[in-house]
C-alpha atoms as an extended CHARMM CRD file, in Angstrom:
* protein
*
       234  EXT
         1         1  UNK       CA            -78.0220000000      -23.4390000000      -23.8450000000  PROA      1               0.0000000000
         2         2  UNK       CA            -76.4800000000      -19.6700000000      -24.2440000000  PROA      2               0.0000000000
         3         3  UNK       CA            -76.2420000000      -17.2670000000      -21.6360000000  PROA      3               0.0000000000
         4         4  UNK       CA            -78.8230000000      -14.6100000000      -22.2230000000  PROA      4               0.0000000000
         5         5  UNK       CA            -77.7110000000      -11.0730000000      -21.7520000000  PROA      5               0.0000000000
         6         6  UNK       CA            -80.3630000000       -8.2250000000      -20.7510000000  PROA      6               0.0000000000
         7         7  UNK       CA            -79.7010000000       -4.6640000000      -22.4910000000  PROA      7               0.0000000000
         8         8  UNK       CA            -81.3070000000       -1.6480000000      -22.6090000000  PROA      8               0.0000000000
         9         9  UNK       CA            -82.3790000000       -0.1090000000      -25.6240000000  PROA      9               0.0000000000
        10        10  UNK       CA            -81.4290000000        3.6510000000      -26.0080000000  PROA      10              0.0000000000
        11        11  UNK       CA            -83.4150000000        7.1260000000      -27.1670000000  PROA      11              0.0000000000
        12        12  UNK       CA            -83.4820000000        8.5540000000      -30.6320000000  PROA      12              0.0000000000
        13        13  UNK       CA            -86.0150000000       10.2840000000      -33.1610000000  PROA      13              0.0000000000
        14        14  UNK       CA            -86.2810000000        8.9060000000      -36.8060000000  PROA      14              0.0000000000
        15        15  UNK       CA            -87.9500000000       11.2590000000      -38.7640000000  PROA      15              0.0000000000
        16        16  UNK       CA            -89.2480000000       13.2200000000      -36.1190000000  PROA      16              0.0000000000
        17        17  UNK       CA            -90.4690000000       10.0810000000      -34.7040000000  PROA      17              0.0000000000
        18        18  UNK       CA            -89.7200000000        8.7600000000      -31.2540000000  PROA      18              0.0000000000
        19        19  UNK       CA            -87.7760000000        5.4360000000      -31.3150000000  PROA      19              0.0000000000
        20        20  UNK       CA            -85.6860000000        2.8310000000      -29.3320000000  PROA      20              0.0000000000
        21        21  UNK       CA            -82.3430000000        1.8990000000      -30.8750000000  PROA      21              0.0000000000
        22        22  UNK       CA            -79.0740000000       -0.6290000000      -30.0680000000  PROA      22              0.0000000000
        23        23  UNK       CA            -76.1830000000       -0.5260000000      -32.3340000000  PROA      23              0.0000000000
        24        24  UNK       CA            -75.5590000000       -3.7980000000      -33.7360000000  PROA      24              0.0000000000
        25        25  UNK       CA            -72.1440000000       -3.5680000000      -32.5520000000  PROA      25              0.0000000000
        26        26  UNK       CA            -72.7140000000       -4.5120000000      -28.9960000000  PROA      26              0.0000000000
        27        27  UNK       CA            -75.1500000000       -7.2860000000      -30.0440000000  PROA      27              0.0000000000
        28        28  UNK       CA            -73.0660000000       -8.8260000000      -32.6240000000  PROA      28              0.0000000000
        29        29  UNK       CA            -70.4490000000       -8.7520000000      -30.4430000000  PROA      29              0.0000000000
        30        30  UNK       CA            -72.4450000000      -10.1370000000      -27.8310000000  PROA      30              0.0000000000
        31        31  UNK       CA            -73.5000000000      -12.9770000000      -30.5480000000  PROA      31              0.0000000000
        32        32  UNK       CA            -69.7050000000      -13.8960000000      -31.5090000000  PROA      32              0.0000000000
        33        33  UNK       CA            -68.8260000000      -14.7180000000      -27.8830000000  PROA      33              0.0000000000
        34        34  UNK       CA            -71.9850000000      -17.6150000000      -27.5880000000  PROA      34              0.0000000000
        35        35  UNK       CA            -74.6520000000      -15.0960000000      -26.0220000000  PROA      35              0.0000000000
        36        36  UNK       CA            -78.4320000000      -14.5280000000      -26.8120000000  PROA      36              0.0000000000
        37        37  UNK       CA            -79.7120000000      -11.2870000000      -25.7250000000  PROA      37              0.0000000000
        38        38  UNK       CA            -83.1250000000       -9.6810000000      -24.5050000000  PROA      38              0.0000000000
        39        39  UNK       CA            -83.5270000000       -6.1460000000      -25.5040000000  PROA      39              0.0000000000
        40        40  UNK       CA            -85.3790000000       -3.9370000000      -22.5410000000  PROA      40              0.0000000000
        41        41  UNK       CA            -87.3350000000       -0.7070000000      -23.5080000000  PROA      41              0.0000000000
        42        42  UNK       CA            -88.7780000000        1.7790000000      -20.7330000000  PROA      42              0.0000000000
        43        43  UNK       CA            -92.2470000000        1.3990000000      -19.5320000000  PROA      43              0.0000000000
        44        44  UNK       CA            -92.7740000000       -2.0080000000      -18.4250000000  PROA      44              0.0000000000
        45        45  UNK       CA            -93.9460000000       -3.1040000000      -15.2220000000  PROA      45              0.0000000000
        46        46  UNK       CA            -91.2990000000       -3.5060000000      -12.4760000000  PROA      46              0.0000000000
        47        47  UNK       CA            -92.4470000000       -6.8400000000      -12.3790000000  PROA      47              0.0000000000
        48        48  UNK       CA            -91.5240000000       -7.3750000000      -16.0880000000  PROA      48              0.0000000000
        49        49  UNK       CA            -87.7880000000       -6.3340000000      -14.9990000000  PROA      49              0.0000000000
        50        50  UNK       CA            -87.3540000000       -8.4440000000      -12.2470000000  PROA      50              0.0000000000
        51        51  UNK       CA            -88.0470000000      -11.2340000000      -14.0890000000  PROA      51              0.0000000000
        52        52  UNK       CA            -85.8540000000      -10.2280000000      -16.7900000000  PROA      52              0.0000000000
        53        53  UNK       CA            -83.0760000000      -10.0310000000      -13.9380000000  PROA      53              0.0000000000
        54        54  UNK       CA            -84.3240000000      -13.2070000000      -12.5400000000  PROA      54              0.0000000000
        55        55  UNK       CA            -84.1020000000      -15.4400000000      -16.2030000000  PROA      55              0.0000000000
        56        56  UNK       CA            -80.8760000000      -13.1280000000      -17.3120000000  PROA      56              0.0000000000
        57        57  UNK       CA            -77.5650000000      -14.5780000000      -17.1230000000  PROA      57              0.0000000000
        58        58  UNK       CA            -75.9480000000      -10.9110000000      -16.7590000000  PROA      58              0.0000000000
        59        59  UNK       CA            -76.4870000000       -7.3230000000      -17.8090000000  PROA      59              0.0000000000
        60        60  UNK       CA            -74.8740000000       -5.0110000000      -20.8630000000  PROA      60              0.0000000000
        61        61  UNK       CA            -75.2150000000       -1.2650000000      -20.5000000000  PROA      61              0.0000000000
        62        62  UNK       CA            -74.8370000000        0.0690000000      -23.2120000000  PROA      62              0.0000000000
        63        63  UNK       CA            -73.4080000000        3.9430000000      -24.3500000000  PROA      63              0.0000000000
        64        64  UNK       CA            -75.0990000000        6.5150000000      -25.0460000000  PROA      64              0.0000000000
        65        65  UNK       CA            -76.1900000000       10.2620000000      -24.0730000000  PROA      65              0.0000000000
        66        66  UNK       CA            -74.5450000000       12.0650000000      -20.3990000000  PROA      66              0.0000000000
        67        67  UNK       CA            -76.4370000000       10.8340000000      -17.0840000000  PROA      67              0.0000000000
        68        68  UNK       CA            -78.2550000000       13.8920000000      -15.5460000000  PROA      68              0.0000000000
        69        69  UNK       CA            -75.3270000000       15.4930000000      -13.3490000000  PROA      69              0.0000000000
        70        70  UNK       CA            -78.5010000000       15.6340000000      -10.4650000000  PROA      70              0.0000000000
        71        71  UNK       CA            -77.9820000000       11.7930000000       -9.9670000000  PROA      71              0.0000000000
        72        72  UNK       CA            -74.6540000000       12.4310000000       -8.3160000000  PROA      72              0.0000000000
        73        73  UNK       CA            -75.4750000000       15.7310000000       -6.7510000000  PROA      73              0.0000000000
        74        74  UNK       CA            -74.3170000000       18.1200000000       -8.6770000000  PROA      74              0.0000000000
        75        75  UNK       CA            -75.8590000000       20.8800000000      -11.3230000000  PROA      75              0.0000000000
        76        76  UNK       CA            -76.0440000000       20.9230000000      -15.3700000000  PROA      76              0.0000000000
        77        77  UNK       CA            -73.4000000000       22.4520000000      -16.9000000000  PROA      77              0.0000000000
        78        78  UNK       CA            -73.6470000000       23.5850000000      -20.6990000000  PROA      78              0.0000000000
        79        79  UNK       CA            -71.7560000000       21.1350000000      -22.3690000000  PROA      79              0.0000000000
        80        80  UNK       CA            -73.6700000000       18.2330000000      -20.4590000000  PROA      80              0.0000000000
        81        81  UNK       CA            -76.2420000000       16.4440000000      -22.9290000000  PROA      81              0.0000000000
        82        82  UNK       CA            -78.5840000000       14.5230000000      -20.8540000000  PROA      82              0.0000000000
        83        83  UNK       CA            -80.6070000000       11.4960000000      -21.9770000000  PROA      83              0.0000000000
        84        84  UNK       CA            -84.6370000000       11.2900000000      -21.7840000000  PROA      84              0.0000000000
        85        85  UNK       CA            -84.9500000000       10.1440000000      -17.8300000000  PROA      85              0.0000000000
        86        86  UNK       CA            -86.7420000000        7.1370000000      -18.6780000000  PROA      86              0.0000000000
        87        87  UNK       CA            -83.0820000000        6.2660000000      -20.7180000000  PROA      87              0.0000000000
        88        88  UNK       CA            -80.7450000000        6.7600000000      -16.8760000000  PROA      88              0.0000000000
        89        89  UNK       CA            -84.1450000000        5.4190000000      -14.6180000000  PROA      89              0.0000000000
        90        90  UNK       CA            -83.8220000000        1.7640000000      -17.2180000000  PROA      90              0.0000000000
        91        91  UNK       CA            -80.1030000000        1.6600000000      -16.8610000000  PROA      91              0.0000000000
        92        92  UNK       CA            -79.9850000000        2.1370000000      -13.0580000000  PROA      92              0.0000000000
        93        93  UNK       CA            -83.0280000000       -0.1030000000      -12.1110000000  PROA      93              0.0000000000
        94        94  UNK       CA            -81.1510000000       -2.6580000000      -14.2900000000  PROA      94              0.0000000000
        95        95  UNK       CA            -78.1240000000       -1.9140000000      -12.4060000000  PROA      95              0.0000000000
        96        96  UNK       CA            -80.0600000000       -2.1460000000       -8.9710000000  PROA      96              0.0000000000
        97        97  UNK       CA            -81.8570000000       -5.1980000000       -9.9700000000  PROA      97              0.0000000000
        98        98  UNK       CA            -78.7330000000       -7.4720000000      -11.2430000000  PROA      98              0.0000000000
        99        99  UNK       CA            -76.3320000000       -6.1730000000       -8.9900000000  PROA      99              0.0000000000
       100       100  UNK       CA            -78.7520000000       -7.5790000000       -6.0330000000  PROA      100             0.0000000000
       101       101  UNK       CA            -78.4590000000      -10.8750000000       -7.5480000000  PROA      101             0.0000000000
       102       102  UNK       CA            -75.0900000000      -10.8640000000       -7.9410000000  PROA      102             0.0000000000
       103       103  UNK       CA            -75.1870000000      -11.3470000000      -11.6060000000  PROA      103             0.0000000000
       104       104  UNK       CA            -72.3770000000      -10.2340000000      -13.7570000000  PROA      104             0.0000000000
       105       105  UNK       CA            -72.8620000000       -6.4420000000      -15.4710000000  PROA      105             0.0000000000
       106       106  UNK       CA            -70.5730000000       -5.4990000000      -17.9060000000  PROA      106             0.0000000000
       107       107  UNK       CA            -70.8210000000       -1.4540000000      -18.6160000000  PROA      107             0.0000000000
       108       108  UNK       CA            -69.2700000000        0.2260000000      -21.3960000000  PROA      108             0.0000000000
       109       109  UNK       CA            -68.6600000000        3.8370000000      -21.9640000000  PROA      109             0.0000000000
       110       110  UNK       CA            -71.9010000000        5.5330000000      -20.6670000000  PROA      110             0.0000000000
       111       111  UNK       CA            -72.7460000000        2.0820000000      -19.3470000000  PROA      111             0.0000000000
       112       112  UNK       CA            -68.9250000000        2.5940000000      -16.7780000000  PROA      112             0.0000000000
       113       113  UNK       CA            -70.0080000000        5.9470000000      -15.7100000000  PROA      113             0.0000000000
       114       114  UNK       CA            -73.7990000000        4.2560000000      -14.9780000000  PROA      114             0.0000000000
       115       115  UNK       CA            -72.0360000000        2.1090000000      -12.9330000000  PROA      115             0.0000000000
       116       116  UNK       CA            -69.6970000000        4.6910000000      -11.2740000000  PROA      116             0.0000000000
       117       117  UNK       CA            -72.5960000000        7.2220000000      -10.1860000000  PROA      117             0.0000000000
       118       118  UNK       CA            -74.7440000000        4.4860000000       -9.6280000000  PROA      118             0.0000000000
       119       119  UNK       CA            -72.8410000000        3.3250000000       -6.5600000000  PROA      119             0.0000000000
       120       120  UNK       CA            -72.1880000000        6.5840000000       -5.4770000000  PROA      120             0.0000000000
       121       121  UNK       CA            -69.0760000000        8.0120000000       -7.4230000000  PROA      121             0.0000000000
       122       122  UNK       CA            -69.0040000000       11.3440000000       -9.4140000000  PROA      122             0.0000000000
       123       123  UNK       CA            -68.0990000000       12.3500000000      -13.1680000000  PROA      123             0.0000000000
       124       124  UNK       CA            -66.3150000000       15.3430000000      -14.5120000000  PROA      124             0.0000000000
       125       125  UNK       CA            -68.5900000000       16.4290000000      -16.6500000000  PROA      125             0.0000000000
       126       126  UNK       CA            -66.5720000000       18.1120000000      -19.3630000000  PROA      126             0.0000000000
       127       127  UNK       CA            -62.9940000000       16.3830000000      -19.8530000000  PROA      127             0.0000000000
       128       128  UNK       CA            -61.4420000000       19.0460000000      -22.0450000000  PROA      128             0.0000000000
       129       129  UNK       CA            -61.9540000000       21.6350000000      -18.3180000000  PROA      129             0.0000000000
       130       130  UNK       CA            -60.3720000000       18.7330000000      -16.0940000000  PROA      130             0.0000000000
       131       131  UNK       CA            -57.2950000000       17.6370000000      -18.8300000000  PROA      131             0.0000000000
       132       132  UNK       CA            -56.4740000000       19.1670000000      -22.2840000000  PROA      132             0.0000000000
       133       133  UNK       CA            -53.7330000000       16.3860000000      -22.1880000000  PROA      133             0.0000000000
       134       134  UNK       CA            -55.7280000000       14.0620000000      -24.2970000000  PROA      134             0.0000000000
       135       135  UNK       CA            -58.5640000000       14.4610000000      -26.9480000000  PROA      135             0.0000000000
       136       136  UNK       CA            -60.6530000000       11.8180000000      -25.0420000000  PROA      136             0.0000000000
       137       137  UNK       CA            -63.6270000000       12.2340000000      -28.1610000000  PROA      137             0.0000000000
       138       138  UNK       CA            -62.0780000000       11.0920000000      -31.2090000000  PROA      138             0.0000000000
       139       139  UNK       CA            -62.8130000000       12.2790000000      -34.6100000000  PROA      139             0.0000000000
       140       140  UNK       CA            -61.0520000000        9.0530000000      -36.6920000000  PROA      140             0.0000000000
       141       141  UNK       CA            -62.8470000000        5.8080000000      -36.9370000000  PROA      141             0.0000000000
       142       142  UNK       CA            -64.4790000000        4.3010000000      -34.0460000000  PROA      142             0.0000000000
       143       143  UNK       CA            -62.3150000000        0.8520000000      -34.7490000000  PROA      143             0.0000000000
       144       144  UNK       CA            -59.3780000000        3.3690000000      -34.7790000000  PROA      144             0.0000000000
       145       145  UNK       CA            -57.1950000000        3.3750000000      -31.6620000000  PROA      145             0.0000000000
       146       146  UNK       CA            -56.1200000000        7.0680000000      -30.1280000000  PROA      146             0.0000000000
       147       147  UNK       CA            -54.6740000000        6.7180000000      -26.8870000000  PROA      147             0.0000000000
       148       148  UNK       CA            -53.4110000000        4.1400000000      -24.6110000000  PROA      148             0.0000000000
       149       149  UNK       CA            -54.5100000000        2.7620000000      -20.8250000000  PROA      149             0.0000000000
       150       150  UNK       CA            -52.3250000000        0.9220000000      -18.8450000000  PROA      150             0.0000000000
       151       151  UNK       CA            -53.9470000000       -1.6710000000      -16.5900000000  PROA      151             0.0000000000
       152       152  UNK       CA            -53.4180000000       -1.8490000000      -13.0140000000  PROA      152             0.0000000000
       153       153  UNK       CA            -53.7780000000       -5.0310000000      -11.5950000000  PROA      153             0.0000000000
       154       154  UNK       CA            -54.0410000000       -8.3340000000      -12.7470000000  PROA      154             0.0000000000
       155       155  UNK       CA            -57.4800000000      -10.6790000000      -13.5680000000  PROA      155             0.0000000000
       156       156  UNK       CA            -56.1840000000      -13.7090000000      -15.1420000000  PROA      156             0.0000000000
       157       157  UNK       CA            -57.9890000000      -14.3080000000      -18.4880000000  PROA      157             0.0000000000
       158       158  UNK       CA            -58.4120000000      -10.3070000000      -18.5250000000  PROA      158             0.0000000000
       159       159  UNK       CA            -55.4760000000       -8.3580000000      -18.1790000000  PROA      159             0.0000000000
       160       160  UNK       CA            -52.1540000000       -7.9960000000      -16.5760000000  PROA      160             0.0000000000
       161       161  UNK       CA            -50.4230000000       -5.1020000000      -14.5040000000  PROA      161             0.0000000000
       162       162  UNK       CA            -48.5540000000       -2.5720000000      -16.0700000000  PROA      162             0.0000000000
       163       163  UNK       CA            -49.9270000000       -4.3310000000      -19.6880000000  PROA      163             0.0000000000
       164       164  UNK       CA            -50.7560000000       -1.5540000000      -21.8900000000  PROA      164             0.0000000000
       165       165  UNK       CA            -53.9090000000       -1.6600000000      -24.6560000000  PROA      165             0.0000000000
       166       166  UNK       CA            -54.4190000000        0.9060000000      -27.5260000000  PROA      166             0.0000000000
       167       167  UNK       CA            -58.0700000000        2.2930000000      -27.1840000000  PROA      167             0.0000000000
       168       168  UNK       CA            -60.6720000000        4.3730000000      -28.8140000000  PROA      168             0.0000000000
       169       169  UNK       CA            -62.1710000000        7.1440000000      -26.8890000000  PROA      169             0.0000000000
       170       170  UNK       CA            -65.3600000000        8.3270000000      -27.8050000000  PROA      170             0.0000000000
       171       171  UNK       CA            -66.7990000000       10.4060000000      -24.5010000000  PROA      171             0.0000000000
       172       172  UNK       CA            -66.5250000000       13.8940000000      -23.2750000000  PROA      172             0.0000000000
       173       173  UNK       CA            -67.1540000000       12.9230000000      -19.2790000000  PROA      173             0.0000000000
       174       174  UNK       CA            -65.4940000000       10.7470000000      -17.1920000000  PROA      174             0.0000000000
       175       175  UNK       CA            -64.9030000000        9.3870000000      -13.6380000000  PROA      175             0.0000000000
       176       176  UNK       CA            -63.8520000000       11.8020000000      -11.3470000000  PROA      176             0.0000000000
       177       177  UNK       CA            -64.3480000000        9.7890000000       -7.5290000000  PROA      177             0.0000000000
       178       178  UNK       CA            -64.5470000000        6.2620000000       -7.9980000000  PROA      178             0.0000000000
       179       179  UNK       CA            -67.4610000000        4.4840000000       -6.3340000000  PROA      179             0.0000000000
       180       180  UNK       CA            -67.0910000000        3.1820000000       -2.5930000000  PROA      180             0.0000000000
       181       181  UNK       CA            -66.0910000000       -0.7330000000       -3.4830000000  PROA      181             0.0000000000
       182       182  UNK       CA            -64.7330000000        0.1040000000       -6.4100000000  PROA      182             0.0000000000
       183       183  UNK       CA            -60.8370000000       -0.3790000000       -8.0030000000  PROA      183             0.0000000000
       184       184  UNK       CA            -59.5630000000        1.5050000000      -10.7940000000  PROA      184             0.0000000000
       185       185  UNK       CA            -58.4250000000       -1.4810000000      -12.9130000000  PROA      185             0.0000000000
       186       186  UNK       CA            -57.1530000000        0.7610000000      -15.8310000000  PROA      186             0.0000000000
       187       187  UNK       CA            -55.8610000000        4.1790000000      -16.2540000000  PROA      187             0.0000000000
       188       188  UNK       CA            -55.6390000000        6.9800000000      -19.8180000000  PROA      188             0.0000000000
       189       189  UNK       CA            -51.7610000000        8.8350000000      -19.8220000000  PROA      189             0.0000000000
       190       190  UNK       CA            -54.1060000000       11.5710000000      -17.6280000000  PROA      190             0.0000000000
       191       191  UNK       CA            -55.1190000000        9.9540000000      -14.7650000000  PROA      191             0.0000000000
       192       192  UNK       CA            -58.6000000000        9.0280000000      -15.6930000000  PROA      192             0.0000000000
       193       193  UNK       CA            -60.0610000000        6.1380000000      -14.5100000000  PROA      193             0.0000000000
       194       194  UNK       CA            -60.6880000000        3.9310000000      -17.9300000000  PROA      194             0.0000000000
       195       195  UNK       CA            -61.6940000000        0.6740000000      -16.2470000000  PROA      195             0.0000000000
       196       196  UNK       CA            -63.0490000000        0.0680000000      -12.7310000000  PROA      196             0.0000000000
       197       197  UNK       CA            -64.3310000000       -3.4130000000      -10.9640000000  PROA      197             0.0000000000
       198       198  UNK       CA            -65.5330000000       -5.0600000000       -7.9690000000  PROA      198             0.0000000000
       199       199  UNK       CA            -66.8750000000       -8.4730000000       -7.6410000000  PROA      199             0.0000000000
       200       200  UNK       CA            -69.0150000000       -9.3480000000      -10.7540000000  PROA      200             0.0000000000
       201       201  UNK       CA            -68.9160000000       -5.7110000000      -11.9840000000  PROA      201             0.0000000000
       202       202  UNK       CA            -66.4990000000       -4.3980000000      -14.8340000000  PROA      202             0.0000000000
       203       203  UNK       CA            -66.8460000000       -1.3470000000      -16.7330000000  PROA      203             0.0000000000
       204       204  UNK       CA            -64.4280000000        0.2980000000      -19.3440000000  PROA      204             0.0000000000
       205       205  UNK       CA            -64.6450000000        3.9200000000      -20.9020000000  PROA      205             0.0000000000
       206       206  UNK       CA            -63.6350000000        2.7600000000      -24.3210000000  PROA      206             0.0000000000
       207       207  UNK       CA            -65.8780000000        0.3000000000      -27.0720000000  PROA      207             0.0000000000
       208       208  UNK       CA            -64.1980000000       -2.9130000000      -27.4430000000  PROA      208             0.0000000000
       209       209  UNK       CA            -67.0160000000       -4.3210000000      -28.9600000000  PROA      209             0.0000000000
       210       210  UNK       CA            -66.4600000000       -1.2620000000      -31.8920000000  PROA      210             0.0000000000
       211       211  UNK       CA            -62.6350000000       -2.5070000000      -32.5090000000  PROA      211             0.0000000000
       212       212  UNK       CA            -60.1930000000       -6.0170000000      -33.5170000000  PROA      212             0.0000000000
       213       213  UNK       CA            -57.9790000000       -7.5300000000      -31.8550000000  PROA      213             0.0000000000
       214       214  UNK       CA            -56.9910000000      -10.3420000000      -28.7690000000  PROA      214             0.0000000000
       215       215  UNK       CA            -57.2610000000       -7.0090000000      -26.2620000000  PROA      215             0.0000000000
       216       216  UNK       CA            -60.7320000000       -5.8840000000      -26.9900000000  PROA      216             0.0000000000
       217       217  UNK       CA            -61.8790000000       -9.5450000000      -27.0860000000  PROA      217             0.0000000000
       218       218  UNK       CA            -60.8830000000      -10.6030000000      -23.7620000000  PROA      218             0.0000000000
       219       219  UNK       CA            -63.7320000000       -7.9580000000      -22.5410000000  PROA      219             0.0000000000
       220       220  UNK       CA            -66.6340000000      -10.3740000000      -24.0890000000  PROA      220             0.0000000000
       221       221  UNK       CA            -65.0520000000      -13.5180000000      -23.1780000000  PROA      221             0.0000000000
       222       222  UNK       CA            -64.2360000000      -12.6130000000      -19.9220000000  PROA      222             0.0000000000
       223       223  UNK       CA            -67.5200000000      -11.3360000000      -19.3050000000  PROA      223             0.0000000000
       224       224  UNK       CA            -68.5640000000      -14.7390000000      -20.4460000000  PROA      224             0.0000000000
       225       225  UNK       CA            -66.8110000000      -16.2560000000      -18.0100000000  PROA      225             0.0000000000
       226       226  UNK       CA            -67.8080000000      -14.3790000000      -15.5920000000  PROA      226             0.0000000000
       227       227  UNK       CA            -71.2530000000      -16.4910000000      -16.4750000000  PROA      227             0.0000000000
       228       228  UNK       CA            -70.0220000000      -19.4020000000      -14.7350000000  PROA      228             0.0000000000
       229       229  UNK       CA            -67.8470000000      -17.6370000000      -12.1490000000  PROA      229             0.0000000000
       230       230  UNK       CA            -69.5290000000      -15.1250000000      -10.5790000000  PROA      230             0.0000000000
       231       231  UNK       CA            -66.4250000000      -13.7930000000       -9.4890000000  PROA      231             0.0000000000
       232       232  UNK       CA            -63.7330000000      -11.6040000000      -10.5700000000  PROA      232             0.0000000000
       233       233  UNK       CA            -60.1800000000      -12.2200000000       -9.1470000000  PROA      233             0.0000000000
       234       234  UNK       CA            -57.8260000000       -9.3130000000       -8.5050000000  PROA      234             0.0000000000
């Protein structure tokens, strides 16, 4: 039976009607690597989410709007556009439940930032104020790589220290202080952390689900391997 991945949804408005959604590229990538998935929306009971964590093999935290900076002890800057409070609440609740059970977690873009802030790290609220060297919010199509990242460590089946991969870049925030217990796995040329990890938890700042190539596919195939190994080895 395929492992089932829990995926919290995102909030939007369709013709002024409040709605939940998730980009199909995430779900298509999960299906391509043999996963089933369970979409989680806000507003259910704690026992429902606890049961979801107990029966699902892992958690995918997708992209989306900004995390409210109060989470990491900062005031809201004008360039920060927070998600709705229930989005933050659900993401952080799922992160706690799955990490408590030592089940694998994959964070993509905002998902990496949820992981980092959820475990005590901080963010740059607007990267152009920190580093004008790279435009981290591209206007090209999402499948287009716009800058390189360099792997800092070797993880068999995922990456090799010193190798570089071209990635897309669709964010204006990024990691400032890395959460305690995590190591920076990859960096962009301006020194921004583009991937972090600790046992069973992997986050990447780019969107591998929108790109084509073996380097991007390894993100999901390695996530699949974490279902059985329950461990990332550096």
